[in-house]
C-alpha positions in Angstrom: -0.2 -0.3 -0.2 1.0 3.5 -1.1 2.2 5.7 2.7 1.9 8.9 0.6 0.5 11.2 -1.7 1.8 14.4 -3.4 0.1 16.7 -1.4 -1.0 14.9 2.3 -1.4 11.9 4.0 -3.1 9.2 1.8 -6.3 8.1 3.5 -7.0 12.2 5.2 -9.1 13.1 3.3 -10.5 16.3 5.2 -6.7 17.8 5.3 -6.1 17.3 8.7 -3.0 15.6 8.6 -4.0 12.3 10.5 -6.2 9.7 8.9 -9.2 9.0 11.7 -12.4 7.4 11.5 -14.2 10.5 9.8 -12.5 9.9 6.9 -13.1 6.2 6.2 -16.4 7.6 6.7 -16.4 10.3 3.9 -14.9 7.5 1.6 -17.4 5.4 2.3 -19.8 8.3 1.5 -18.1 9.0 -1.8 -17.8 5.4 -2.4 -21.4 5.2 -2.5 -21.7 8.2 -4.7 -23.2 10.3 -1.8 -20.1 12.9 -1.6 -18.3 14.5 -4.1 -14.5 14.8 -4.1 -12.0 17.1 -5.0 -9.5 16.1 -7.2 -6.7 15.8 -4.0 -9.3 14.4 -1.8 -9.9 11.9 -4.6 -6.1 11.2 -4.4 -5.8 10.6 -1.2 -8.9 8.5 -0.8 -7.9 6.0 -3.1 -5.7 3.7 -0.3 -4.8 1.3 -2.9 -3.7 3.2 -6.2 -6.0 1.5 -8.7 -7.8 4.5 -9.6 -11.3 4.0 -7.8 -12.9 4.8 -4.6 -14.5 2.0 -3.2 -15.4 0.4 0.1 -12.2 -1.5 0.1 -10.2 1.8 0.4 -13.0 3.0 3.4 -11.8 -0.3 5.3 -8.6 0.2 4.2 -8.4 4.0 5.8 -10.7 2.5 9.2 -8.0 0.6 9.7 -5.4 3.0 9.8 -7.7 5.7 11.9 -8.0 2.7 14.6 -4.5 1.0 14.4 -2.4 2.0 17.5 0.8 3.7 16.8 
């Protein structure tokens, strides 16, 4: 999995510098076509780098958010 994107942290779609549960929920809402992303948010949301934003990306972000570091 990619760790960083050009302008921020992979998975950090709200731009606060940290991947949180809120980011995962935003990615899930986008995957369900309930929320539109800017190009920068879409790049941050594509956790697996396949060019698509899916439920799997949201789950990956959720795992990152709840992982104790």
